[in-house]
C-alpha positions in Angstrom: 36.3 158.6 4.6 35.9 155.4 6.7 39.0 154.4 8.7 40.0 150.8 8.1 41.2 149.9 11.6 42.1 146.3 10.6 44.6 147.6 8.1 46.1 149.9 10.7 46.5 146.9 13.0 48.0 144.8 10.2 50.5 147.7 9.5 51.4 148.0 13.2 51.9 144.2 13.4 54.1 144.3 10.3 56.2 147.1 11.9 56.5 145.2 15.1 57.7 141.9 13.5 59.9 143.7 10.9 61.6 145.6 13.8 62.5 142.2 15.4 63.8 140.9 12.1 65.7 144.1 11.1 67.2 144.3 14.6 68.5 140.7 14.3 70.0 141.4 10.8 71.6 144.7 11.9 73.2 142.9 14.9 74.6 140.2 12.6 76.0 142.8 10.2 77.5 144.8 13.1 79.3 141.6 14.4 80.5 140.7 10.9 81.5 144.3 9.9 82.4 146.2 13.1 84.0 149.0 11.0 80.6 149.9 9.6 78.7 152.5 11.5 75.6 151.1 13.2 73.4 153.5 11.3 74.6 152.2 8.0 73.9 148.6 9.1 70.3 149.7 9.9 69.9 151.6 6.6 71.0 148.6 4.5 68.9 146.2 6.6 65.6 148.2 6.4 66.1 148.9 2.7 66.6 145.2 1.9 63.8 144.1 4.1 61.3 146.5 2.5 62.3 145.1 -0.9 61.9 141.5 0.3 58.4 142.4 1.7 57.4 143.9 -1.6 58.7 140.8 -3.3 56.3 138.6 -1.3 53.5 141.0 -2.2 54.3 140.8 -5.9 54.2 137.0 -5.6 50.8 137.1 -3.9 49.5 139.7 -6.4 50.5 137.6 -9.3 47.9 135.0 -8.2 45.1 137.6 -7.7 42.5 136.7 -10.4 40.1 139.5 -9.4 42.3 142.2 -10.9 43.8 142.5 -14.4 47.6 142.2 -14.3 49.3 142.4 -17.7 52.6 140.5 -16.8 51.6 138.0 -14.1 54.5 135.7 -14.9 57.0 138.6 -14.8 55.5 139.8 -11.5 55.7 136.2 -10.1 59.3 135.5 -11.1 60.4 139.1 -10.2 58.8 138.7 -6.8 60.4 135.3 -6.2 63.8 136.6 -7.3 63.5 139.6 -5.0 62.6 137.4 -2.0 65.4 135.0 -2.7 68.0 137.7 -3.0 67.0 140.1 -0.2 65.5 137.7 2.2 66.8 134.2 1.4 70.4 135.3 1.0 70.5 138.3 3.3 67.8 138.6 5.9 67.0 135.0 6.9 70.6 133.7 7.4 71.6 136.8 9.3 68.6 136.7 11.6 69.3 133.0 12.4 72.9 133.9 13.0 72.0 136.6 15.6 69.6 134.4 17.5 72.1 131.6 17.6 75.0 133.8 18.5 73.3 135.3 21.5 72.4 131.8 22.7 75.9 130.2 22.4 78.3 133.2 22.7 78.7 133.0 26.5 79.6 129.3 26.4 81.8 129.6 23.3 83.8 132.6 24.6 84.1 131.0 28.1 85.4 127.7 26.6 87.8 129.6 24.3 89.3 131.5 27.2 89.5 128.5 29.6 91.1 126.2 27.0 93.6 128.9 26.0 94.4 129.5 29.7 95.0 125.7 30.1 97.7 125.7 27.4 99.2 129.0 28.6 99.5 127.5 32.1 101.4 124.6 30.7 103.9 127.0 29.2 104.2 129.4 32.1 104.8 126.6 34.7 107.1 124.6 32.4 105.5 121.5 33.9 104.9 119.9 30.6 108.6 120.1 29.6 109.5 118.4 32.9 106.8 115.8 32.3 108.1 115.1 28.8 111.7 114.8 30.0 110.8 112.5 32.9 108.7 110.3 30.6 111.6 110.0 28.2 114.0 109.2 31.0 111.6 106.6 32.4 111.2 105.0 29.0 115.0 104.8 28.6 115.4 103.4 32.1 112.9 100.6 31.5 114.7 99.7 28.2 118.0 99.5 30.0 116.6 97.3 32.8 115.1 94.9 30.3 118.4 94.5 28.5 120.3 94.3 31.8 118.0 91.5 33.0 118.5 89.7 29.7 122.3 89.9 30.0 122.4 88.9 33.7 120.0 86.1 33.0 122.5 84.7 30.5 125.3 85.0 33.1 123.2 83.1 35.6 122.1 80.5 33.0 122.7 77.1 34.6 123.1 75.5 31.1 125.8 77.9 30.1 127.0 79.7 33.3 129.3 82.7 33.3 130.3 85.5 30.9 130.4 83.4 27.7 129.9 84.4 24.0 126.2 84.9 24.3 126.5 87.0 27.4 129.2 89.1 25.7 126.9 89.8 22.8 124.1 90.9 25.1 126.6 93.0 27.1 127.6 94.8 23.9 124.0 95.4 23.0 123.5 96.9 26.5 126.6 99.2 25.9 125.2 100.4 22.6 121.9 101.3 24.3 123.8 103.2 27.0 125.8 105.0 24.3 129.2 103.8 25.6 131.9 102.0 23.5 131.7 98.9 25.6 131.2 97.4 29.0 134.5 95.7 29.9 134.3 92.1 30.9 135.0 91.5 34.6 137.4 88.8 35.7 135.9 86.2 37.9 136.6 82.8 39.2 134.3 79.9 39.7 130.9 79.2 38.3 128.9 78.6 41.4 125.7 80.4 41.9 127.3 82.7 44.5 130.2 83.5 42.2 127.8 84.4 39.4 125.7 86.4 41.6 128.7 88.5 42.7 129.6 89.0 39.1 126.0 90.1 38.3 126.1 92.6 41.2 129.3 94.1 39.9 128.0 94.4 36.4 124.8 96.0 37.7 126.8 98.7 39.5 128.7 99.5 36.3 125.5 99.7 34.2 123.8 101.9 36.8 126.7 104.3 36.7 126.4 104.5 32.9 122.7 104.8 33.2 122.9 107.9 35.5 125.3 109.5 33.1 123.0 108.9 30.2 120.0 110.2 32.1 121.8 113.4 32.8 122.7 113.7 29.1 119.0 113.2 28.1 117.9 115.9 30.5 120.5 118.3 29.3 119.6 117.7 25.6 115.9 118.1 26.2 116.0 121.1 28.5 115.2 124.3 26.5 118.2 126.6 26.3 115.8 129.6 26.1 112.9 129.7 28.5 111.6 133.2 27.5 108.4 131.5 26.5 107.5 131.2 30.1 107.5 134.9 30.5 105.6 135.4 27.3 103.0 132.9 28.5 102.7 134.7 31.9 102.0 138.0 30.1 99.5 136.5 27.8 97.8 134.7 30.7 97.6 138.0 32.7 96.0 139.7 29.7 93.5 136.9 29.3 92.6 137.1 33.0 91.9 140.8 32.6 89.6 140.1 29.7 87.8 137.4 31.7 87.4 139.7 34.7 86.0 142.4 32.4 83.4 140.0 31.0 82.4 138.9 34.5 82.2 142.5 35.8 80.2 143.7 32.8 82.9 146.0 31.6 83.0 144.0 28.3 79.8 143.2 26.5 80.0 139.9 24.6 77.1 141.1 22.4 78.8 144.4 21.5 80.9 144.2 18.3 83.7 146.4 19.5 84.0 144.6 22.8 83.9 141.1 21.2 86.6 142.1 18.8 88.7 143.3 21.7 88.3 140.0 23.3 89.2 138.2 20.1 92.3 140.3 19.7 93.5 139.2 23.1 92.7 135.5 22.5 94.5 135.7 19.1 97.6 137.0 20.8 97.4 134.0 23.2 97.0 131.6 20.3 100.2 133.0 18.8 102.2 132.4 22.0 100.9 128.8 22.1 101.6 128.3 18.4 105.2 129.7 18.7 106.0 127.3 21.5 103.9 124.3 20.6 106.8 121.9 21.3 106.3 122.6 25.0 102.6 122.0 24.9 100.6 118.7 25.2 97.2 119.2 23.5 94.1 117.5 24.7 93.2 116.3 21.3 94.0 116.6 17.6 91.3 119.2 17.1 92.9 121.5 19.6 96.3 120.9 18.1 95.1 121.7 14.6 93.4 124.9 15.7 96.2 126.3 17.9 99.0 125.4 15.5 97.4 126.4 12.2 99.3 128.8 10.0 96.5 131.4 10.4 94.6 130.2 13.5 91.0 131.2 13.9 89.5 131.2 17.4 86.1 129.6 18.0 84.9 133.1 19.1 86.0 134.7 15.9 84.4 132.0 13.8 81.2 132.6 15.6 81.0 136.2 14.3 80.8 135.1 10.7 77.4 134.3 9.2 78.9 132.1 6.5 81.1 130.2 8.9 78.3 129.5 11.4 76.0 128.2 8.6 78.8 126.1 7.1 79.6 124.7 10.6 75.9 123.9 11.1 75.6 122.1 7.8 78.8 120.1 8.6 77.3 118.9 11.9 79.4 121.0 14.2 76.5 122.5 16.1 74.5 119.3 16.5 72.6 119.4 19.8 73.0 123.2 20.1 69.4 124.0 19.1 70.3 125.7 15.8 67.1 124.3 14.1 65.0 126.2 16.7 66.5 129.5 15.7 65.9 128.7 12.0 62.3 128.0 12.8 62.0 131.2 14.8 63.6 133.3 12.0 61.2 131.8 9.5 58.1 132.4 11.7 59.1 136.1 12.4 59.5 136.9 8.8 56.5 134.9 7.5 54.4 136.8 10.0 55.8 140.1 9.0 55.3 139.5 5.3 51.8 138.2 5.8 50.9 141.4 7.8 52.5 143.5 5.1 50.4 141.9 2.4 47.2 142.2 4.5 48.0 145.9 5.2 48.4 146.8 1.6 45.6 144.5 0.2 42.9 146.3 -1.6 
C-alpha cells in the first residue's frame, strides 16, 4: 500500500492549526466559566470544532460532481448549519475574544486599578470633602461681597447720599443672605464723603462678623458626622495595593481565570466602598460616575471576561483603535486554514 505523504502533511497541518483554535476557545471558556474544570472546556471545544470541520467538508462535498451524492442539498444546508452553529456562534467569537483579551488585559486591569485607587485616595484623605466645603464657602463669600458692595455703593451715592430707603432695602437683602433677621441701621451725622466712608467701614465690620458666623455654620453643616468611610477606603486601598503588587511580582497571573477573578473580587469590593460614599467623591467624568455608582456595578476587567460583552462593546464602538479587527482576521485565517487542511486530508 502506497503511503500518501501529502495527506499526512495536511492532517498534521490541520492538527496544528486546530490546536491553536481550540486553545483560544478553551481559554475563552475558562475565563467566562471559571467553575468549569479545564478538561471539560477542552472536551467541549474539541468536540464542537470537529463537528464544525466536518460541516465544512460536507459543504465542499456537496459541490463534488465527480461522485454520486443522493442528497446534495441536504448535505449543503446541513453543512452550512453545522458550521454556523459550532463555528460561527461558538468557535470564531471565542477565539477572537481570547486573542483580544490577551492583548488588552494588562492595560485594562492596570487602568481599572489605578482609577479605583484614585477615588479611594479621595475618600481616605478626606481632601475632596474639604475642597467641596471650601468651594461652597468661597462661593458664599463672593455673593456676600457683591451685595455688600452694592449696599455700600448706595450709601456713597452722591445723588442720594446716606442710609436712605434704597440703601435700607439693599441692607435687608444682605441680611437675608447672611441668614440674620436684620442688620440694624447705624446712626450717623453728616453726609460728607468722610462721614459716609466711616459709616461704610462700620457696616463692613458688622457684615464681616455675620459672614464669619455663617461660614462656620456652613462648615459645620457640610462636615460629615461619621468619617468611618475614611477607614473603609484605607482598607480597600491596602487590599488593592496588595493585588497590584501581586500582579507586578508574578504571583497573580492576569491570564489565569482563578487569579483574574480574585483580582475582580478585590476591585468589586473597592467599587462598593466608592459607591457607598459617592457623596464624598468627585468623579473625573460622567462615564466613571455611572460605572462606580451603578446599582450593580461591573468593572471594566469583569466585562472583559465576557465574550458577549466584548463583542457588543466592539460593535458599539467602544474598542475603536484597539485593533479588534486584526484579531477577527487572525481568527478567520487560523480556522479557514485548519478547515482547508482538514478537507484536503480527507479528500479522496
